[in-house]
PAZA-297275 format. One record per residue (C-alpha): y, z, x; residue in one letter. Coordinates in steps of 0.25 Angstrom, whole numbers, always signed. Each point is the difference from the previous one (the first is absolute). Layout:
BEGIN
[r [Y; Z; X]; a]
...
REM end
This chain:
BEGIN
[r [+394; -30; +608]; x]
[r [-4; -5; +14]; x]
[r [+7; +7; +10]; x]
[r [+0; -1; +16]; x]
[r [+8; +12; +6]; x]
[r [+3; +0; +14]; x]
[r [-11; -10; +4]; x]
[r [-1; -4; +14]; x]
[r [-12; -9; +7]; x]
[r [-1; -6; +13]; x]
[r [-3; -15; +1]; x]
[r [-3; -3; +15]; x]
[r [+13; +2; +7]; x]
[r [+8; +0; -14]; x]
[r [+2; +10; -11]; x]
[r [+1; -1; -15]; x]
[r [+8; +10; -8]; x]
[r [+0; +1; -15]; x]
[r [+7; +9; -10]; x]
[r [-1; -6; -14]; x]
[r [-4; +2; -14]; x]
[r [-6; -10; -9]; x]
[r [-1; +1; -15]; x]
[r [-12; -2; -9]; x]
[r [-1; -14; -5]; x]
[r [+10; -6; +9]; x]
[r [-1; -14; +7]; x]
[r [+4; +1; +14]; x]
[r [+0; -10; +11]; x]
[r [-3; +4; +14]; x]
[r [+8; -10; +9]; x]
[r [+3; -1; +15]; x]
[r [-2; -7; +13]; x]
[r [-15; -1; +5]; x]
[r [-4; +12; +8]; x]
[r [+10; +9; -7]; x]
[r [-10; +9; -6]; x]
[r [-2; -6; -14]; x]
[r [-15; +1; +0]; x]
[r [+1; +13; +7]; x]
[r [+8; +6; -12]; x]
[r [-11; -5; -10]; x]
[r [-11; +6; +10]; x]
[r [+7; +13; -1]; x]
[r [+1; +0; -15]; x]
[r [-15; -4; -1]; x]
[r [-5; +10; +10]; x]
[r [-4; -9; +10]; x]
[r [+9; +6; +10]; x]
[r [+5; +14; +1]; x]
[r [+15; +3; +4]; x]
[r [+3; +7; +12]; x]
[r [+10; +8; -8]; x]
[r [+5; +2; -14]; x]
[r [-8; -1; -14]; x]
[r [-4; -10; -10]; x]
[r [-1; +5; -14]; x]
[r [-3; -5; -14]; x]
[r [+5; +7; -13]; x]
[r [+2; +12; +9]; x]
[r [-14; +0; +6]; x]
[r [-1; -1; +15]; x]
[r [-8; -11; +5]; x]
[r [+3; -1; +14]; x]
[r [-14; +4; +4]; x]
[r [-7; -5; -11]; x]
[r [-11; -11; +3]; x]
[r [+3; -15; -6]; x]
[r [-11; +2; -11]; x]
[r [+7; +13; -5]; x]
[r [+13; -6; -2]; x]
[r [+6; -6; -13]; x]
[r [+2; -14; +7]; x]
[r [-6; -14; -2]; x]
[r [+2; -11; +11]; x]
[r [+0; -15; +0]; x]
[r [-3; -6; +13]; x]
[r [+1; -14; +5]; x]
[r [-14; -3; +0]; x]
[r [-4; +7; -14]; x]
[r [-9; +10; +7]; x]
[r [-12; -5; -8]; x]
[r [-15; +1; +5]; x]
[r [-4; -15; +2]; x]
[r [-15; +3; -4]; x]
[r [+3; +7; -13]; x]
[r [+5; -7; -13]; x]
[r [+13; +1; -5]; x]
[r [-5; +10; -11]; x]
[r [-7; +8; +10]; x]
[r [+12; +1; +9]; x]
[r [+8; +5; -11]; x]
[r [-11; +10; -4]; x]
[r [+3; +7; +13]; x]
[r [+14; +4; -5]; x]
[r [-7; +8; -11]; x]
[r [-13; +4; +8]; x]
[r [+3; +1; +15]; x]
[r [-14; +5; +2]; x]
[r [-4; -14; -2]; x]
[r [-9; +3; -12]; x]
[r [-1; -11; -11]; x]
[r [+11; +2; -11]; x]
[r [-5; +4; -13]; x]
[r [+3; -8; -14]; x]
[r [+14; +7; -1]; x]
[r [+4; -3; +14]; x]
[r [-4; -15; -1]; x]
[r [+8; -1; -13]; x]
[r [+12; +5; +8]; x]
[r [-3; -9; +11]; x]
[r [-1; -12; -9]; x]
[r [+13; +4; -7]; x]
[r [+7; +1; +14]; x]
[r [-4; -14; +4]; x]
[r [+4; -5; -14]; x]
[r [+14; +6; +2]; x]
[r [+2; -7; +14]; x]
[r [-5; -13; -5]; x]
[r [-14; +0; +6]; x]
[r [-8; +0; -13]; x]
[r [-15; -4; +2]; x]
[r [+1; +1; +16]; x]
[r [-6; +14; +2]; x]
[r [-13; -7; +6]; x]
[r [+7; -8; +10]; x]
[r [+1; +5; +15]; x]
[r [+13; +1; +7]; x]
[r [-3; -12; +9]; x]
[r [+0; -9; -12]; x]
[r [+15; +4; -4]; x]
[r [+13; -6; +3]; x]
[r [+11; +8; +6]; x]
[r [+6; +2; -13]; x]
[r [-13; +5; -7]; x]
[r [-2; +10; +12]; x]
[r [+14; +5; -3]; x]
[r [-4; +2; -15]; x]
[r [-12; +7; +4]; x]
[r [+7; +10; +8]; x]
[r [+10; +2; -12]; x]
[r [-12; +2; -9]; x]
[r [-5; +12; +9]; x]
[r [+14; +5; -1]; x]
[r [-1; +1; -15]; x]
[r [-13; +7; +1]; x]
[r [+5; +10; +11]; x]
[r [+12; +4; -10]; x]
[r [+8; +7; +11]; x]
[r [+15; +3; +0]; x]
[r [+4; -7; +13]; x]
[r [-3; -14; +4]; x]
[r [+2; -6; +14]; x]
[r [+0; -14; +4]; x]
[r [+0; -5; +14]; x]
[r [+3; -14; -1]; x]
[r [-13; -3; -8]; x]
[r [+6; -14; -5]; x]
[r [+6; -5; +13]; x]
[r [-10; -11; +2]; x]
[r [+3; -5; -14]; x]
[r [+9; -12; -4]; x]
[r [+13; +3; -6]; x]
[r [-4; -2; -15]; x]
[r [-12; +8; +1]; x]
[r [+6; +11; +8]; x]
[r [+11; +0; -11]; x]
[r [-11; +1; -11]; x]
[r [-8; +11; +7]; x]
[r [+13; +8; +2]; x]
[r [+3; -1; -15]; x]
[r [-15; +5; -3]; x]
[r [+2; +12; +10]; x]
[r [+12; +3; -8]; x]
[r [-7; +0; -13]; x]
[r [-12; +8; +5]; x]
[r [+10; +10; +6]; x]
[r [+7; +2; -12]; x]
[r [-13; +2; -8]; x]
[r [-3; +11; +10]; x]
[r [+13; +5; +1]; x]
[r [-2; -1; +16]; x]
[r [+10; +2; +10]; x]
[r [-1; -13; +8]; x]
[r [+3; -3; +14]; x]
[r [+0; -14; +5]; x]
[r [+1; -3; +14]; x]
[r [+5; -14; +3]; x]
[r [+8; -9; +9]; x]
[r [+6; -8; -10]; x]
[r [+13; +5; -6]; x]
[r [-3; -10; -12]; x]
[r [-11; +8; -4]; x]
[r [+8; +13; +1]; x]
[r [+10; -6; -10]; x]
[r [-11; -5; -9]; x]
[r [-9; +12; +0]; x]
[r [+7; +13; +4]; x]
[r [+12; +8; -6]; x]
[r [+2; +7; +13]; x]
[r [-3; -2; +15]; x]
[r [-4; +9; +11]; x]
[r [+6; -6; +12]; x]
[r [-8; +3; +13]; x]
[r [+7; -3; +12]; x]
[r [+4; +7; +14]; x]
[r [-9; +11; -2]; x]
[r [+3; +4; -14]; x]
[r [-6; -2; -14]; x]
[r [+13; +1; -7]; x]
[r [+1; +6; -15]; x]
[r [-1; -11; -11]; x]
[r [+12; -9; -3]; x]
[r [+2; -8; -12]; x]
[r [-5; -14; +4]; x]
[r [+11; -10; -3]; x]
[r [+10; +9; +5]; x]
[r [-7; +2; +13]; x]
[r [-3; -14; +2]; x]
[r [+13; -5; -5]; x]
[r [+7; +9; +11]; x]
[r [-10; +3; +10]; x]
[r [+2; +10; +11]; x]
[r [+0; -4; +15]; x]
[r [-14; +1; +2]; x]
[r [-5; -7; -12]; x]
[r [+11; -11; +2]; x]
[r [-6; -2; +14]; x]
[r [-14; -1; -6]; x]
[r [+4; -9; -11]; x]
[r [+9; -9; +9]; x]
REM end
């Protein structure tokens, strides 16, 4: 279980507080107004920011001061976070060999299998600059498969995609997360994404990351802060 206990962190003149627990394998949308702290919440979980107070833990292990590379977390960013001068296969190889050494035969087989799984069969020799937005997202998901970590964070990675392709990518994320048994947090501005993807929603508003609430119930009868955001 992922727990944030008494977490507080400054955001300029504002403050974000979080007391919540998230179960392994759950699909959670993180929803709220721009600037409310959705990305900050993910940064705390990933280890990019250290809270001013409180603790972050996974399965009872305190991660509050752990470096990002020491956490059981994979992340999908909007830009895919791929090195443009490396092929897809070499980019994915870094998930298995962060030291940059060329993967061995067993690792290459795993990379090919991951590319096949996300619909990129035979594209391992391509460079990121030759890919479409959807293919970039699929490559990032292949990396998630190779990392095989129990927590997956998505900070609007498909925001630039059209509606049909975004729906397709969210479905693929759901499939990958299910295969890994990963707790998945999806930051989104779109309540339709939350309904489509998430069992529960963490509302981030007015300085608080609220405990998860069932998606349809929350969106069908939103509290005032969410109602003001949704309009």
